[in-house]
C-alpha positions in Angstrom: 95.1 104.1 87.2 93.5 101.8 88.9 96.7 100.8 91.4 96.2 104.5 92.3 93.1 103.8 94.3 94.7 100.7 95.6 97.7 101.7 97.0 95.5 104.5 98.4 94.0 102.9 100.5 96.7 101.0 101.8 97.3 104.6 104.2 100.4 105.1 104.2 100.4 108.7 103.9 99.8 110.7 107.1 99.9 114.3 108.1 100.7 113.8 111.4 103.1 111.0 113.1 101.6 107.6 114.2 104.2 108.0 117.3 105.2 111.2 117.8 102.6 113.6 116.4 104.1 115.8 114.2 103.9 117.1 111.0 105.2 113.6 108.6 105.9 116.8 105.6 104.4 114.1 103.6 106.9 111.5 104.1 106.7 108.6 106.1 108.0 104.8 106.8 105.9 102.2 108.3 108.3 100.7 111.9 109.9 98.0 112.1 108.7 97.6 115.0 105.2 97.5 114.0 102.8 98.9 111.9 103.1 102.4 113.2 103.6 104.9 110.0 106.2 107.1 111.3 107.8 110.4 110.8 111.6 109.7 109.3 113.1 111.7 112.5 111.0 108.7 114.9 113.0 105.9 111.7 116.7 107.9 112.6 115.9 107.3 116.5 114.3 103.8 116.0 117.5 102.9 114.0 119.5 103.6 117.5 117.4 101.3 119.5 119.6 97.8 120.0 116.2 95.7 119.2 116.8 97.5 115.8 118.6 95.4 114.1 117.2 91.8 114.9 113.2 93.1 114.0 115.2 94.5 111.0 116.3 90.8 110.5 113.4 89.6 111.9 111.2 91.1 109.0 113.0 89.8 106.6 113.4 86.2 107.7 109.0 86.5 107.3 109.3 88.0 103.8 111.8 85.4 103.3 108.8 82.6 103.8 106.7 84.5 101.8 104.2 86.6 105.4 102.2 88.8 103.0 100.8 90.7 106.9 103.4 90.9 108.7 102.9 93.4 111.5 106.0 93.6 112.9 108.0 91.7 115.5 107.8 93.4 118.4 103.2 95.2 117.8 103.3 96.3 120.9 107.2 98.0 121.0 107.1 101.3 122.9 110.5 103.6 121.6 113.1 104.2 123.8 112.8 107.7 125.9 116.6 109.9 125.6 116.9 112.5 127.4 
């Protein structure tokens, strides 16, 4: 159980989404664009961003290069406002 303590310190669990502030219902993921821990609704909205595919490719390339602390393709990312 020593690894569980390490995982908990990683900080992926949030009660509220870093992006929208809404409840996460104990299900989170990291943004493709930055280090925000987001709810699944925000992830679905993020996937609609025209830059999402490029951000995904940039992350994959960083992983292939062995980058261990990749901070996201766009650290100052602002989600698109939808009406």
